[in-house]
Every structure is written in C-alpha cells, then in structure tokens.
ZAKELO-392072 format. One record per residue: residue in three letters; y, x, z of N, C-alpha, C in turn. Coordinates in steps of 0.05 Angstrom, whole numbers, plus 32768, in hexadecimal, padded with zeros to 4 digits. Atoms other than C-alpha are relative to their C-alpha. Example, Ala and Ser with C-alpha at 12.3 -4.5 7.8 and 13.67 -1.06 7.14 Angstrom:
<sites>
+-----+------+------+------+------+------+------+------+------+------+
:   r :  n_v :  n_u :  n_w : ca_v : ca_u : ca_w :  c_v :  c_u :  c_w :
+-----+------+------+------+------+------+------+------+------+------+
: ALA : 7FE8 : 8012 : 8000 : 7FA6 : 80F6 : 809C : 8018 : 8012 : 8000 :
: SER : 7FE8 : 7FF0 : 7FFF : 7FEB : 8111 : 808F : 8016 : 7FF1 : 800E :
+-----+------+------+------+------+------+------+------+------+------+
</sites>
This chain:
<sites>
+-----+------+------+------+------+------+------+------+------+------+
:   r :  n_v :  n_u :  n_w : ca_v : ca_u : ca_w :  c_v :  c_u :  c_w :
+-----+------+------+------+------+------+------+------+------+------+
: MET : 7FE8 : 8011 : 8000 : 8000 : 8000 : 8000 : 8019 : 8011 : 8000 :
: LYS : 7FE9 : 7FEE : 7FFF : 802F : 803A : 8010 : 8006 : 800B : 7FE4 :
: GLN : 7FFC : 7FF5 : 801B : 8024 : 8056 : 7FC9 : 800E : 7FEB : 7FEF :
: PHE : 7FF3 : 8015 : 800F : 8038 : 8013 : 7FAB : 801D : 7FFE : 8007 :
: GLY : 7FE4 : 8000 : 7FF7 : 8078 : 8012 : 7FD4 : 8010 : 8017 : 7FF4 :
: THR : 7FF3 : 7FE8 : 800C : 8089 : 8058 : 7FBC : 8005 : 7FFC : 7FE3 :
: PHE : 7FFE : 8006 : 801D : 807C : 8042 : 7F74 : 8017 : 7FED : 7FFB :
: VAL : 7FEB : 8013 : 8003 : 80AB : 8007 : 7F7B : 801B : 800D : 8005 :
: ILE : 7FE7 : 7FF2 : 7FFB : 80E2 : 8033 : 7F99 : 8007 : 8012 : 7FE9 :
: LEU : 7FFA : 7FEF : 8018 : 80DB : 8064 : 7F5F : 8009 : 7FF0 : 7FE9 :
: LEU : 7FF7 : 8012 : 8016 : 80E1 : 802B : 7F2E : 801D : 7FF8 : 8004 :
: ILE : 7FE5 : 8009 : 7FFB : 8120 : 8013 : 7F4F : 8014 : 8018 : 7FFD :
: LEU : 7FEF : 7FE9 : 8001 : 813E : 8059 : 7F55 : 8005 : 8009 : 7FE3 :
: PHE : 7FFD : 7FF7 : 801C : 8132 : 806A : 7F0C : 8007 : 7FE9 : 7FED :
: GLY : 7FF7 : 8016 : 8011 : 8147 : 8026 : 7EF3 : 7FEC : 7FF5 : 7FED :
: LEU : 8014 : 800A : 8013 : 8105 : 8015 : 7ED2 : 7FFB : 7FE3 : 8006 :
: PRO : 8005 : 801C : 7FFB : 80F7 : 7FCC : 7EC8 : 7FE6 : 7FFA : 800D :
: LEU : 8019 : 8008 : 7FF3 : 80C3 : 7FAA : 7EF3 : 7FF0 : 7FED : 7FED :
: SER : 800E : 8011 : 8012 : 80B2 : 7F78 : 7EBC : 7FF8 : 8010 : 7FE7 :
: ALA : 800A : 7FF1 : 8018 : 808C : 7F8D : 7E7D : 8015 : 8003 : 7FEB :
: SER : 7FEB : 7FFE : 8014 : 80C4 : 7F7C : 7E4C : 800F : 7FE6 : 8000 :
: PRO : 7FF1 : 8018 : 8002 : 80FD : 7F4C : 7E44 : 7FF7 : 7FF0 : 7FE8 :
: THR : 800A : 8011 : 8015 : 80EF : 7F11 : 7E16 : 8015 : 7FFC : 7FEA :
: LYS : 7FEB : 8005 : 8014 : 8132 : 7F0E : 7DF1 : 800A : 801B : 7FF5 :
: ALA : 7FF5 : 7FE8 : 800C : 814F : 7F40 : 7DC0 : 801A : 8008 : 800F :
: SER : 7FE6 : 7FFA : 7FF2 : 8192 : 7F3A : 7DE5 : 7FFB : 800E : 801B :
: ASP : 8006 : 7FF3 : 7FE7 : 8170 : 7F4F : 7E26 : 7FFA : 801E : 7FFC :
: LEU : 8007 : 7FE4 : 8006 : 8154 : 7F8F : 7E07 : 8018 : 8010 : 7FF7 :
: SER : 7FEA : 7FF1 : 800C : 8193 : 7FA2 : 7DE2 : 801B : 7FFB : 800C :
: ASP : 7FE6 : 8007 : 7FF4 : 81C9 : 7F8C : 7E12 : 8011 : 7FEE : 7FEE :
: GLY : 7FF2 : 8012 : 8012 : 81DB : 7F58 : 7DDE : 800A : 800D : 7FE7 :
: LYS : 7FF5 : 7FF1 : 8016 : 81E9 : 7F8D : 7DA9 : 7FF1 : 7FFB : 7FE6 :
: LEU : 800F : 8006 : 8018 : 81B3 : 7F77 : 7D78 : 8000 : 7FE2 : 7FFB :
: PRO : 7FFF : 801D : 8006 : 81C1 : 7F33 : 7D58 : 7FE5 : 7FF6 : 7FF6 :
: THR : 8019 : 800B : 800A : 818A : 7F04 : 7D44 : 8001 : 7FFE : 7FE1 :
: GLU : 7FFE : 8000 : 801D : 81A4 : 7F05 : 7CFC : 8015 : 8015 : 7FF6 :
: LEU : 7FEE : 7FED : 800D : 81C6 : 7F37 : 7CCD : 8004 : 7FF6 : 7FE3 :
: ASN : 7FFB : 8006 : 801C : 81E6 : 7F2C : 7C89 : 7FFF : 801B : 7FF1 :
: VAL : 8004 : 7FE8 : 8010 : 81CE : 7F61 : 7C57 : 8000 : 7FF8 : 7FE3 :
: ALA : 7FFF : 8005 : 801D : 81E0 : 7F60 : 7C0D : 8001 : 7FE2 : 7FFA :
: GLY : 7FFD : 801C : 8005 : 81F4 : 7F17 : 7C12 : 7FE9 : 7FEE : 8009 :
: GLN : 8016 : 8010 : 7FF5 : 81B3 : 7F01 : 7C33 : 7FFF : 8002 : 801E :
: LEU : 8002 : 8002 : 7FE3 : 81A9 : 7EEB : 7C7A : 7FE4 : 800A : 8008 :
: LEU : 801A : 7FF6 : 7FF6 : 8172 : 7F14 : 7C9C : 7FFD : 7FF8 : 801D :
: SER : 8006 : 8008 : 7FE5 : 8150 : 7EFE : 7CDC : 7FF1 : 8017 : 800E :
: LEU : 800E : 7FEC : 7FEF : 8136 : 7F29 : 7D15 : 7FE2 : 7FFC : 7FFE :
: ASN : 801D : 8001 : 8002 : 80ED : 7F38 : 7D05 : 7FF3 : 8008 : 801A :
: GLY : 800A : 7FF6 : 7FE7 : 80E2 : 7F5E : 7D45 : 8013 : 8014 : 800C :
: ILE : 7FEF : 7FEE : 7FF1 : 8102 : 7F8B : 7D79 : 7FEE : 8012 : 8011 :
: GLY : 800F : 7FEE : 7FF0 : 80E9 : 7FC9 : 7D9C : 8012 : 8016 : 800C :
: VAL : 7FF1 : 7FEB : 7FF2 : 80FF : 8002 : 7DCA : 7FF3 : 801A : 7FFA :
: ARG : 800A : 7FE5 : 8004 : 80F9 : 804B : 7DB8 : 8004 : 800F : 801A :
: GLN : 7FFF : 7FF1 : 7FE7 : 80E7 : 8070 : 7DF7 : 7FF6 : 801C : 7FFC :
: TYR : 8008 : 7FE4 : 8000 : 80E0 : 80BA : 7E02 : 7FFE : 8008 : 801D :
: MET : 8005 : 7FF8 : 7FE4 : 80C1 : 80D0 : 7E44 : 800C : 7FEC : 8014 :
: PHE : 7FF8 : 8016 : 7FEE : 80CF : 808D : 7E66 : 801E : 7FF9 : 7FFF :
: VAL : 7FE3 : 8005 : 8003 : 8118 : 808D : 7E4F : 8004 : 7FEF : 7FE6 :
: SER : 7FFA : 8010 : 8017 : 8130 : 8056 : 7E20 : 8017 : 800E : 7FF0 :
: VAL : 7FED : 7FF2 : 8011 : 8153 : 807A : 7DE6 : 8010 : 7FEC : 7FF0 :
: TYR : 7FF2 : 8015 : 800F : 8163 : 803E : 7DBA : 7FEF : 7FE7 : 7FFF :
: VAL : 800D : 8019 : 8006 : 8152 : 7FF6 : 7DAD : 8004 : 7FFB : 7FE2 :
: ALA : 7FFE : 8005 : 801D : 8143 : 7FE5 : 7D64 : 7FF7 : 7FE4 : 7FFA :
: GLY : 8008 : 801A : 800B : 813F : 7FA4 : 7D3F : 7FFB : 8003 : 7FE2 :
: LEU : 8007 : 8001 : 801C : 811D : 7F99 : 7CFC : 8007 : 7FE4 : 7FF6 :
: TYR : 7FF6 : 8019 : 800B : 813E : 7F63 : 7CD1 : 7FF4 : 7FFC : 7FE4 :
: THR : 800D : 8006 : 801A : 811B : 7F41 : 7C96 : 8009 : 7FE4 : 7FF7 :
: VAL : 7FFB : 801A : 800B : 8125 : 7F06 : 7C68 : 7FEA : 7FED : 8009 :
: SER : 8017 : 8010 : 7FF7 : 80DF : 7EED : 7C78 : 7FF0 : 8011 : 8013 :
: THR : 800F : 7FF2 : 7FEB : 80B9 : 7F01 : 7CB7 : 7FE6 : 800B : 7FF6 :
: SER : 801A : 7FF5 : 8006 : 807E : 7F2F : 7CB0 : 7FF6 : 8012 : 8017 :
: ARG : 800D : 7FEE : 7FEC : 804E : 7F52 : 7CE0 : 7FF1 : 8017 : 7FF2 :
: ASP : 800F : 7FED : 8010 : 8031 : 7F7D : 7CA8 : 8012 : 8017 : 7FF7 :
: GLU : 7FEE : 7FE9 : 8007 : 8051 : 7FC2 : 7CA5 : 7FFD : 8009 : 7FE3 :
: ASN : 8003 : 7FF8 : 801C : 8033 : 7FD1 : 7C60 : 800F : 7FEE : 7FED :
: GLU : 7FF1 : 8013 : 8010 : 8052 : 7F92 : 7C43 : 801E : 8006 : 8002 :
: LEU : 7FE3 : 7FFA : 7FFC : 8096 : 7FA4 : 7C61 : 8008 : 801A : 7FF2 :
: LEU : 7FFB : 7FE7 : 800E : 8092 : 7FEB : 7C47 : 8001 : 7FFC : 7FE2 :
: ALA : 8001 : 8005 : 801D : 807F : 7FD1 : 7C02 : 8019 : 7FF0 : 7FF7 :
: ARG : 7FE7 : 800F : 8007 : 80BB : 7FA0 : 7C04 : 8017 : 8014 : 7FFB :
: VAL : 7FEA : 7FED : 8002 : 80EA : 7FDB : 7C0E : 7FFC : 8012 : 7FE7 :
: GLU : 8005 : 7FEE : 8017 : 80C9 : 8008 : 7BDA : 8004 : 7FF1 : 7FE5 :
: ALA : 7FFD : 8010 : 8018 : 80C9 : 7FD0 : 7BA6 : 801C : 7FF2 : 7FFF :
: ALA : 7FE6 : 800C : 7FFE : 810F : 7FB9 : 7BBB : 7FFE : 7FE2 : 7FFC :
: LYS : 8005 : 801D : 8004 : 80F4 : 7F72 : 7BBF : 8015 : 7FEF : 800F :
: GLU : 7FEC : 800F : 7FF1 : 8123 : 7F59 : 7BF5 : 800C : 8013 : 8015 :
: PRO : 7FF4 : 7FEE : 7FED : 8153 : 7F78 : 7C27 : 7FF2 : 7FFF : 801B :
: LEU : 8009 : 7FFC : 7FE5 : 813E : 7F92 : 7C6B : 8015 : 8010 : 800E :
: ALA : 7FED : 7FEF : 7FF1 : 8165 : 7FB4 : 7CA3 : 7FF3 : 8008 : 801A :
: VAL : 8007 : 7FF7 : 7FE5 : 8158 : 7FDC : 7CE2 : 801A : 8007 : 800E :
: ARG : 7FE8 : 7FFA : 7FF0 : 818F : 7FDD : 7D16 : 7FF7 : 800C : 801A :
: MET : 8006 : 7FF1 : 7FE8 : 818C : 800E : 7D50 : 8018 : 8000 : 8013 :
: TYR : 7FEC : 8000 : 7FEC : 81B4 : 8006 : 7D90 : 7FF9 : 8016 : 8014 :
: PHE : 8007 : 7FE9 : 7FF0 : 81B6 : 8048 : 7DB6 : 8007 : 7FFC : 801E :
: LYS : 7FFD : 8002 : 7FE3 : 81AD : 8047 : 7E01 : 8003 : 801C : 800D :
: ARG : 7FFD : 7FE5 : 7FF8 : 81B0 : 8093 : 7E06 : 800E : 8010 : 7FEA :
: ALA : 7FF4 : 7FEF : 8014 : 81DA : 80C8 : 7DE3 : 7FEA : 8013 : 7FF5 :
: VAL : 8013 : 7FEE : 800D : 81B2 : 80F2 : 7DB1 : 8010 : 8013 : 7FEE :
: SER : 7FF1 : 7FEC : 8010 : 81CC : 8132 : 7D91 : 7FF8 : 7FFE : 7FE2 :
: GLU : 8005 : 8000 : 801D : 81D1 : 813A : 7D46 : 7FE6 : 800F : 7FFA :
: ALA : 8017 : 7FEF : 8005 : 819C : 8171 : 7D47 : 7FE6 : 7FF1 : 8008 :
: ASP : 8018 : 800F : 7FF7 : 816B : 8146 : 7D6F : 7FFA : 7FE8 : 7FEE :
: MET : 8004 : 8017 : 8012 : 8176 : 8109 : 7D42 : 7FF3 : 800A : 7FE6 :
: ARG : 800A : 7FF6 : 801A : 816A : 8132 : 7D03 : 7FE4 : 800B : 8003 :
: ASP : 801B : 7FF4 : 7FFC : 812E : 8158 : 7D1F : 7FEB : 7FEB : 8003 :
: ALA : 8013 : 8015 : 7FFB : 810B : 8119 : 7D37 : 7FFB : 7FF1 : 7FE6 :
: TRP : 8004 : 800F : 8018 : 8117 : 80F4 : 7CF6 : 7FF1 : 8011 : 7FEB :
: ARG : 800D : 7FEF : 8013 : 8101 : 8130 : 7CCC : 7FE1 : 8001 : 8006 :
: HIS : 801C : 8000 : 7FF8 : 80C0 : 8133 : 7CF4 : 7FF1 : 7FE7 : 7FF6 :
: TYR : 800E : 8019 : 8008 : 80AF : 80EA : 7CE7 : 8002 : 7FFA : 7FE2 :
: LEU : 7FFF : 8003 : 801D : 80C7 : 80EB : 7C9F : 7FE9 : 8010 : 7FF3 :
: LYS : 8016 : 7FEF : 800B : 8096 : 8124 : 7C91 : 7FE5 : 7FF2 : 8005 :
: LYS : 801A : 800D : 7FF9 : 805D : 80FF : 7CB4 : 7FFB : 7FE7 : 7FEF :
: ASN : 8003 : 8019 : 800E : 806B : 80BE : 7C8E : 8004 : 8001 : 7FE2 :
: SER : 7FFB : 7FFE : 801D : 807B : 80D8 : 7C49 : 7FE7 : 7FFB : 7FF0 :
: PRO : 8017 : 8005 : 8011 : 804D : 80BB : 7C14 : 7FFC : 8016 : 7FEB :
: LEU : 8001 : 7FE9 : 8013 : 805C : 80F9 : 7BE9 : 7FFD : 801A : 8010 :
: PRO : 7FFE : 7FE6 : 7FF3 : 8052 : 8142 : 7BF8 : 801D : 8005 : 8009 :
: TRP : 7FE5 : 7FFC : 7FF5 : 808E : 8157 : 7C23 : 8012 : 800E : 7FED :
: SER : 7FEF : 7FF0 : 8013 : 80A6 : 8188 : 7BEE : 800D : 7FED : 7FEB :
: GLU : 7FF5 : 8013 : 8014 : 80B2 : 814C : 7BBF : 8015 : 7FEE : 800C :
: LEU : 7FEC : 8012 : 7FF3 : 80DB : 8124 : 7BF2 : 8015 : 8010 : 8010 :
: GLU : 7FF0 : 7FF1 : 7FED : 80FB : 815C : 7C1A : 801E : 8001 : 7FF9 :
: GLN : 7FE4 : 7FFE : 8008 : 813C : 8164 : 7BF2 : 800F : 7FE6 : 8005 :
: LYS : 7FF3 : 801A : 7FFB : 814C : 8119 : 7BF5 : 8001 : 7FFA : 801D :
: ALA : 8000 : 8005 : 7FE3 : 8137 : 8115 : 7C3D : 8015 : 8010 : 800F :
: GLU : 7FEC : 7FEF : 7FF3 : 8163 : 814F : 7C51 : 801D : 7FF6 : 7FF9 :
: ALA : 7FE6 : 800C : 8007 : 819E : 812F : 7C2C : 8006 : 7FE8 : 8012 :
: TYR : 7FFD : 8017 : 7FED : 8192 : 80F0 : 7C56 : 8005 : 800B : 801C :
: LEU : 7FFE : 7FF6 : 7FE5 : 818A : 8118 : 7C96 : 801C : 800C : 8006 :
: LYS : 7FE6 : 7FF4 : 7FFC : 81CC : 813C : 7C8C : 8015 : 7FEB : 8007 :
: THR : 7FED : 8015 : 7FFA : 81EF : 80F9 : 7C93 : 7FFB : 7FF4 : 801C :
: ILE : 8007 : 800C : 7FE6 : 81CE : 80E8 : 7CD6 : 800F : 8010 : 8016 :
: PRO : 7FF1 : 7FF2 : 7FEB : 81FE : 80F9 : 7D0F : 7FF2 : 7FFD : 801B :
: GLY : 8008 : 8006 : 7FE5 : 81F4 : 80FE : 7D59 : 800C : 7FE5 : 8008 :
: VAL : 7FF7 : 801A : 7FF8 : 81FE : 80BD : 7D7E : 8006 : 8000 : 801E :
: GLN : 7FF8 : 8004 : 7FE4 : 821D : 80A6 : 7DC0 : 7FF4 : 7FE6 : 800A :
: VAL : 8009 : 8019 : 7FF4 : 8208 : 8070 : 7DF0 : 8011 : 7FE9 : 7FF4 :
: GLY : 7FF2 : 8017 : 800B : 821A : 802D : 7DD0 : 8003 : 8000 : 7FE2 :
: ASP : 7FFD : 7FFF : 801D : 821A : 8045 : 7D88 : 7FEB : 7FEE : 7FF3 :
: ILE : 8012 : 8011 : 8010 : 81FA : 8018 : 7D54 : 7FFC : 800D : 7FE4 :
: LEU : 8007 : 7FF4 : 8019 : 81D6 : 8039 : 7D19 : 7FEF : 7FEC : 7FF0 :
: THR : 800E : 8014 : 8010 : 81C0 : 800A : 7CE1 : 7FF8 : 800D : 7FE5 :
: HIS : 800B : 7FF9 : 801A : 8194 : 8018 : 7CA5 : 7FFB : 7FE6 : 7FF1 :
: THR : 8005 : 8017 : 8010 : 8196 : 7FE3 : 7C6F : 7FF1 : 8009 : 7FE7 :
: PHE : 8010 : 7FFB : 8017 : 8164 : 7FE0 : 7C36 : 8004 : 7FE8 : 7FED :
: ALA : 7FFA : 8016 : 8012 : 817D : 7FB6 : 7BFB : 8005 : 800A : 7FE4 :
: ALA : 7FFC : 7FFA : 801D : 817C : 7FB7 : 7BAF : 7FF9 : 801D : 7FF9 :
: GLY : 8009 : 7FE5 : 8006 : 8157 : 7FF9 : 7BAD : 8010 : 8016 : 800D :
: LYS : 7FEE : 7FEC : 7FF3 : 8189 : 801C : 7BDA : 7FFE : 7FFE : 801E :
: MET : 7FFF : 7FFF : 7FE3 : 8188 : 8032 : 7C23 : 801C : 8009 : 8008 :
: THR : 7FE5 : 7FF9 : 7FF6 : 81CB : 8032 : 7C46 : 7FFF : 8004 : 801E :
: VAL : 8000 : 7FF9 : 7FE3 : 81D8 : 8052 : 7C8A : 801D : 7FFC : 800A :
: VAL : 7FE6 : 8007 : 7FF4 : 8211 : 8038 : 7CB6 : 7FFF : 8006 : 801E :
: LEU : 7FFD : 7FFB : 7FE3 : 8228 : 8050 : 7CFB : 8019 : 7FF2 : 8009 :
: ASN : 7FEA : 800F : 7FF4 : 8254 : 8020 : 7D22 : 8013 : 7FF5 : 7FEA :
: GLN : 7FF1 : 800D : 8016 : 826A : 7FFC : 7CE2 : 800D : 8014 : 7FED :
: LYS : 7FF5 : 7FEC : 8013 : 827B : 803E : 7CBE : 7FE9 : 800A : 7FEE :
: ASP : 8014 : 7FF7 : 8013 : 8253 : 804E : 7C7F : 7FFD : 801E : 8002 :
: LEU : 8006 : 7FE3 : 7FFF : 8231 : 8092 : 7C86 : 7FF5 : 800A : 7FE5 :
: SER : 800D : 7FF7 : 8019 : 8207 : 8095 : 7C46 : 7FF2 : 7FE9 : 7FF3 :
: SER : 800F : 8013 : 800F : 81E3 : 8070 : 7C10 : 7FED : 8010 : 7FEF :
: HIS : 8015 : 7FF1 : 800E : 81A2 : 8086 : 7BEF : 7FF0 : 7FED : 7FEE :
: ALA : 800E : 8010 : 8013 : 8185 : 8068 : 7BAF : 7FE5 : 800B : 7FF9 :
: ASP : 801B : 7FF5 : 8005 : 813E : 8080 : 7BB7 : 7FEC : 7FEF : 8010 :
: SER : 8011 : 8013 : 7FF2 : 8108 : 804D : 7BC7 : 7FEA : 800E : 8011 :
: ILE : 8014 : 7FF1 : 7FF0 : 80D5 : 8081 : 7BE0 : 800D : 800A : 801A :
: LEU : 7FF2 : 7FF8 : 7FE8 : 8108 : 809E : 7C10 : 8004 : 7FE9 : 8013 :
: ALA : 7FFB : 8018 : 7FF0 : 811B : 8058 : 7C28 : 7FE6 : 7FF7 : 800E :
: ARG : 801A : 8007 : 7FF5 : 80D1 : 8047 : 7C32 : 7FF8 : 8012 : 8017 :
: THR : 8007 : 7FEC : 7FEC : 80C6 : 8087 : 7C59 : 8011 : 7FFE : 8019 :
: VAL : 7FEE : 8004 : 7FE9 : 8102 : 807C : 7C86 : 7FF6 : 7FE7 : 8010 :
: LEU : 800A : 8018 : 7FF2 : 80E9 : 8035 : 7C96 : 7FE5 : 8006 : 800E :
: ALA : 801A : 7FF9 : 7FF4 : 80A4 : 8052 : 7CA3 : 8002 : 8010 : 801A :
: THR : 7FFD : 7FF2 : 7FE6 : 80C0 : 807D : 7CDC : 8000 : 7FEC : 8017 :
: TRP : 8001 : 8015 : 7FEC : 80C5 : 803B : 7D02 : 7FE6 : 7FF0 : 8000 :
: ILE : 8017 : 8012 : 8001 : 808A : 8012 : 7CE8 : 7FE9 : 800A : 7FF0 :
: GLY : 8016 : 7FF5 : 8011 : 805E : 8040 : 7CBE : 7FE8 : 8009 : 800F :
: LYS : 8019 : 7FF6 : 7FF4 : 801D : 8062 : 7CCC : 8005 : 8013 : 8017 :
: TYR : 7FF8 : 7FED : 7FEA : 8040 : 8096 : 7CF8 : 801C : 7FF9 : 800A :
: PRO : 7FE6 : 8008 : 7FF6 : 8079 : 8071 : 7D1B : 8008 : 8013 : 8018 :
: THR : 7FF7 : 7FF0 : 7FE9 : 80A3 : 8092 : 7D51 : 7FF0 : 7FF9 : 8019 :
: THR : 8013 : 8009 : 7FEB : 807B : 8068 : 7D83 : 7FF2 : 7FE7 : 7FF6 :
: GLU : 800E : 8018 : 8007 : 8046 : 8033 : 7D7A : 800D : 7FE7 : 800D :
: LYS : 7FF4 : 8017 : 7FF2 : 8069 : 8007 : 7DAD : 8019 : 7FF6 : 7FF1 :
: LEU : 7FE8 : 8008 : 8010 : 80AA : 8008 : 7D84 : 7FF7 : 7FF2 : 7FE7 :
: LYS : 800A : 800D : 8019 : 8083 : 7FF8 : 7D45 : 7FF6 : 7FE4 : 8006 :
: ARG : 800A : 801B : 7FF9 : 8060 : 7FBD : 7D66 : 8017 : 7FED : 8005 :
: GLY : 7FE9 : 8011 : 7FFA : 80A2 : 7FA3 : 7D7F : 800F : 7FF8 : 7FE6 :
: LEU : 7FF2 : 8006 : 8019 : 80C3 : 7FA8 : 7D3A : 7FF1 : 7FEC : 7FEF :
: LEU : 8011 : 8012 : 800F : 8088 : 7F84 : 7D1B : 7FFD : 7FE5 : 800E :
: GLY : 8001 : 801A : 7FF2 : 8091 : 7F4C : 7D4E : 7FE7 : 7FFB : 8010 :
: GLU : 8019 : 8003 : 7FF0 : 8050 : 7F5A : 7D73 : 8007 : 8003 : 801D :
: LYS : 7FFC : 7FFE : 7FE3 : 804A : 7F54 : 7DBE : 7FF4 : 801A : 800A :
+-----+------+------+------+------+------+------+------+------+------+
</sites>
C-alpha cells in the first residue's frame, strides 16, 4: 500500500494524468486543435488525435484531418500520393524543440518510411528539412496535402511548399506509416482507442 501511495505522489508531482486519456480533442490540445479545418476550399474533419511523447514528456498533440474518415493508414497514404483529396496534420507543441532536434528526428523517420532508396529521396527531403524550424511552447505547425502539393505552415506563416507526391507520402508516413514516431500516436491519429 505504501508503494501505491508513493506512486500517486510521483504522478501528482510530475503532473502526469491519473486517467488514461482525455476523451475530447480540446482536452488533449488545450483547445488548440479544432474539429474542422478548411484546406483548398474543402472542409476537413478531425480523423483522430494523438500525443507524441518522449520519455514520458508530451512533446506535441497532433490531429489528422480528412474529407472522409479512415482507419486504414495505407489508404490514407495512397490518398496523398495520388492527390485524391486533401488531408492535413496539425501539431500543437507542448514543449520547445530545437531546430536541430526537429530536423534530426524527422530525418530519421523519413529515412525509415521512404518507399524509395534514401539516395533517391534525400535531396528533396533535405530541402524540406531546411524549412523546418525550432518551435516554442504553444506553436502550431501544420502540414497540408492538397492537389499534389504539401504545404508547411507555422503559426499561420507559410514556410514551404513541395510538389512531390512521394515526399508528401513519406512525411505523412512519419505519423501513420509502417514506422511512425510512436505506435500510440499513430493509433490516435487513425482514431483508434
């Protein structure tokens, strides 16, 4: 019983939630992730939401937005590669992350998820990575995938645009592909419990 009491005290001291997870997107994201986004003139709905954690620390909350809900990551990746309909991923940062850490982490998962040999995607991936800045607590980074183009926006400021469907697919795969940053984040974005 004493061990349980110590565990509860540690949870309180370190601010970890006692419940498994909030049920509303607004609870997870402090209200920063809306239930709908307008992308390329189409209204997208929240497909799912998840938290990226690193060593028990919540780094960001992400929402995946789609025209039509899907739990199938392969179908969603194919939608982006074929430019069938717009999608978006919005990230609300709960921790500051340096530019170097952002780029290194993304590079690692881009390499793991690339459907091509890395040497064939590296130049385009590095051009994309050069546009990814460090972020502060409260920043919102959005990737939109529409009309064969991926656009990156930080706090409503356009950072870059990339007209390469394989790069766009690979970026989306860092969240929901075969090798996501975490399985828990992937399951959340796909709307799974």
